[in-house]
N, C-alpha and C positions, 0 to 999 in steps of 0.2 A: 867796769860797766856802770851805767846810770839808769835808774828807773824813775821816771817822772810820774807815771800813772800806772796803777795796777787795777785791772778790771777783774774783780773776784766775784764769781757767780755763787751766791750763797744758797741758791736753790736752782735746779735745772728745769723744773716744770713751769707751766704757765696756766693761768685760769682762763685765758682766751684762746681761740683758734682763728687767728687773723688770716684772712685769705692769702695775703702775700708772704706769709711767714712759714718756714719749715716746721714750726711748732703746730701747725694746723692739723688737728687729729682727723680731719675729714679727707686729707689727701691720700694718695696711693700708699705712701709709706706709713700712714697712721700716726704721723707726728714724729717727734724727735726720738732718736735711738734710746732705748730704755736704760742703757748704762750711764746716760748723762742726765737723768731726771732727778737724782737724789738731792737731799738737803745736806748742806755742809754744816757740820756742827761748830760750835763756838770755839772749841779748842783748836780744831784744824784751821779755822779762819784766823785766829790770833797768831798761830804759827806762821801762816803765809804772810800776814801783814808785817810781822816782826822781821821775817827774812827779807822782804822787799824794802823795809825801812833802813836796812843796812846800806842801801844803795841810793839814798837821796829821795825816797818816796815823798811825793807832794800831794797826789790826788788818788783816792780810791773810789772806783765805781762798784756798786753792790749789785749789779744786774747781769752783765754778760749777755746771755741769750735766754735766761730764765726771768721770771717775774718775782722780783725781790719781796714784794708785799705779801706774797703767799707764805713767806716765812714770818710767822707771827712774833718771833723773837727779834725782829728787825731793829728795834731801838737799841738792843744790846750790841748788835754788830756795829751800829753807828758809834756807840760809846767807845768801842775798841779802836775804831779808826781815829777818833779824836784824841785818845790817849797817846797815840803815836804821832800826833801833831800834823796829821794830813787833813785835807779837805774831803768831805764825804759827798758823793754824787750818786743820784739814782735816776735811771731812765725807766719809765713804767707806764702801764696802761692807766694807772691811777684809780682803778675800780674800788680798791679797798682803802684808799687814802682819804678817810673822813673820820669824824668823831674822835674818841680818845686815842685810837691807834695813830691817827695822823698827828695829833697833838704830842703824843709821846715821842714820835720820830723827830719832830721839830725840836722839842725840848732836849732831846739827846744830843743835839748839835748838828743836825743835817744842814749842809751848806747849799745844796742845789737839788731841785726835784723837777724833772721834766716829764710832762704828760704827753704820751704818744696819742695823737688825735687825728686819725685818718678818716677823711670823709667830711665834706663841707655842709652836709645837712643830715638829718636823722636817718633817712633811707640809705644814704651812702655810708654813713658810719656803721650801721648794722651789717651792711654788705662786706665791708673790709675788716672791721674789728668785731668779729663774731664771738659771742658767748651765748649760752643757753637762755640766759635771762632776757636778752634783747632789749631794744628801746633804751639804750644807754647814753644817747647823745646829750640829752638835758641833764641826766644824772652826773655825767663826768663834768659838765660845765658847772654844776652845783658844787662838786668836789673841789674844783679849781678855785671857785669864789671863796668857799669855806676855808681852804688852806691859805689863800692870800690874806684873808681877813685875820686868821689866827696868827700868821707870821707878823702882821702889822701890829696887832694888839699885844702880842707877847714880847715884842722888841727883838725878835729873832732877825738875823741877817740872811736867812735862807732865801735864795732866789727861786721863784716859781716860774717855770717856762713851759712852752708847748712846742711840739714838733709835728709837722704835717707833711704829707706826701701828695704830689700831683698824681692822680690816678688816670688822667686822660690827657696825653700830650697834645691832642688835637684841639683841646679846649682849655689851654693853660690859663688864659686871661680870665675866663669866666670863673673857673675854680679858684684862681688866685684872689679875685675880688671877694668871693664868698669867705675864704679863709681870713682875709684881712679884716672883714667885718667882725668875725668871731674874735680875733685877736684884739681888736679895738674894744669890743664889748667886755672882754675879760681883763684887759689892761695887763698883758703879760709880754715878756720877751719871747720871741719865736724864731724858728727857722722853717722854711718850706722848701722841700727838696724834690727832685725827680725820684721815681722809684728805682730800686736796685734789685738784683736778681739772686742774691744769696748764693754766690759761687756757682751760678747756673742752675740751681735747684728749682727756682721759680721762673717760669717763662712769662716775661712781662710784655711779650708780643710787640704791639705797635708803640709801646712806651719805652723801648730800648734806648739806652744812652748811646751817644756817638762820640768818636774821637780816636786819636792815635793810641795804640797800645804802648804802655810803659809801666814800669814798676809803680805800685801804689805807695811804696816807701815803708810799709808797715814792718817788714823784717828788720829794718834799720832804725826804727823809731824807739825812743826810750819808754815804750809801753810793754806790759806783759798782760796776757789774758789767761786767767786760771779758772778752769771749769770745776764744778763741784764733783762730777763723776770722772770716769776714766775707763781704761781697758784692762781686761784680765784681772779684775778685782782691785786694781789700783785706783787711787783717787787724786784729785788735784791736777788733772791733765792740763798741760800748757798748750794753748792753741796759738796760731799765728795772728788771729784777729777774730772778731765776733761774726764776720761774714761767712765763716765756714759752718755755721749752724746748718744742720741737714747733712753735713759731711763730716761730723765730729770725729767719727772713728778713723777717717782717713788722715786727719790733720793733727795728730798728736806729736808734739815735739819732746815730750818727757812728762814725768809725773812728779809733783811736789811731795807726794808721799814717799818717793824713793830718793830724790836728789834735791839739793838746794837750788834756788832759782838761778844762782850764778853758774852752777854746774850745767843746768839745762841751757842757759843763755849761750854758754861757750861750748856746748856739746855738739856732737856730729849732726843731729837733725836740724838744729837751728842754723848751724854753719852752712849746711848744704842748701837750706832754703834761701839764705842770703846770696849764695853763689848762683842759684837758679834765677833769682831776681836781678842779679847783675848781668848775667848772660842773656836773659830773655827766654831761657828754656824752662818755663814755669811748670811746677807740678800740676797734676790733673785737677786738683781742687782749686787751683788759681786760674787755670787757662781760660775758663769760661766766666770768670767773675768780672762784672762790669766796673769794679773799682780800679781795674787796670786801664780803663778808657779815660783819656785826658779830656773830659768834657767840661769846658769852662762855664757852661750854663747849668751844671748839676745842682747848684744852690740857686733856686729860683727867686727867693726873697728872704730877707732878714731885716728885722728892725733894730739891729745893733751891729757893731763892728764885728767882722768875721774874717779871719785869715783862713782861706780854704785849706791850707796845709794842716790846720788843726783838726780837720775831720779825720786825719789819720792818727790822732792822739798826741802829736808832738806839741808840748807846751800848752796843754789845755788850760785856759785862763778864765776863771769865773768873772773877772772884771769885765770881760767882753760883754757879759749879759746884764751888767748893772748900769744904772743910769749915771 
């Protein structure tokens, strides 16, 4: 087996309740299942990284479906990744990424940090990326500028990027123009995507993707996704992908607290999932996921080279984001 990228969720909780995310504590389910909200300790984390490193590990994401910056030991996790010779990547709302904490993360060897930035103005941002503080649009822009400046002055090679979603397919061009102005102002690499439905948990109504149904490719990709929590007192649940957030308990392929990653990769649950994606007889948690739709326009805009297949984790390359 080969592992190119490991998405290891160092904390399952989040400090935001984004409208389009199953972590939203305001929805009927009250947010994510409690068994998946825990913090992963440093010893567990190093064990998982060490196990994956036996199989060619090149990139480690520290997010999964939780907010990595909620874990205030984050710089220590980054240092572990670097000790194993892998690139360290974080996707985040960026709310806590400022001041000494941000500097410590950069100094620890962080390679790539992407701010999720949904909403092309202040009102839209607060609607989609909700937290109790509110009015975060300018605050996050300030954090992006501060981090970019520190990366520059410190001599770090860390890439600072943004990620945006089109929230109204009927007005794509209007929203796209607004996002482009933000990106130009912040001088960052970016990607702007159509919304997705989190395995059918979130109803995106008129913003639904379109296309023929085919395998997303994730069960065959050299990626592993390791959750912090798990079922029945176990931890380190292995999931097919991050899109099963909201259906975590249905989509467990094994637990790293019980088996090696190779045993799980070659085990009956993972094998069955690959067979299901080969035959088109998808499991329930995949059937309604819009990542199965072959929509060529799902990536609306990028200001760097982007191979669409890399959205499924295959051969993620930071050089795509660099000038």
